[in-house]
C-alpha positions, 0 to 999 in steps of 0.5 A: 521433478524426480530423477532415477539415476545420478552418477557421481564420478569420483576419481579414486584409483580410477574407479567411478561409482554410481549414486542411485537416487529413487525418491521424490525430491524437492526444490529448496529456496535459495537464500540471496545476498545480502541475507544475513543467514548466508554469513552463518558458519556451517556445523559438521555433519554428525552422521551421513544418514537418511536425513542427509541423503534427502538433503543431498537429493533436494540440493542436487535438484535445486542446483540443476533446476537453477542451472548452477554447478555447485550448491552449499547447504548454507545457501538453502538455509541448512547450516551443515557442512554439505556441498553438491557440485556438477561441473560436467557438460552433460550434468550427470557427474554429481559430486557430494562432499560432506564435512569437506576440508582442504588438505592442500592448495597449490601455490599458484593462483589465478583470477576467475570470473565467478557467479553464485546462485545466491547472487543471481546475475552478478559475475566478477573476478576472484583469485583462487588456487589453481588446484586443491586436495579436499578430504570429505565424506561421500554420499555413503559416508566414506572418507576420501581425498579428491584432487581437483584442478581448474573449474572443479577446484574453483567450485570447491573453494567457492562452495567451501567459502559458503560453509564458512559464511562467506559469499564471493562478493566479499572478495570484491572492493567495498564499492563493488560490494555496496553496488551489488548489495543495492542492486540485489535489495532493489531486485528483491523489493521488485520481486515482492510486489 
């Protein structure tokens, strides 16, 4: 599948910037829990270059194909600090975060039902900050601060956990986590037949 245009809507001084992508993209395999590689801590990206541009394009295609709203590079076995997100209804507002870091979190939190492309079919409650500010580079290597609330804030926190080697099921009780692990291993065995 090839996309001609993807639009990245980043609110900085009220300005929307377009992200032009004109190359063939590839679907990447998504690691599934309890794969140990999901616990690898991602390293910073040294430079936003052609390799990172291709990784971002491939991650976006993979995320859209899997009907996800976010994907961390760690989930596709690339252990570098890169995240793609699109929480828009139209699926046309891709947000690219390279080397993201949380610079502020709201004191208010709430319980959200979360799912994950690396834990397909599993949804459960996780407490997250209501709002966050994240500093990151965009697809052009420009540094910016994004102020996020609601679903976008939740998604950023979820994907940043992946970069730290943490999967959302680790917030759950050991009993729930073990049940999920057993279910995922069983599904993997059935898929390999």
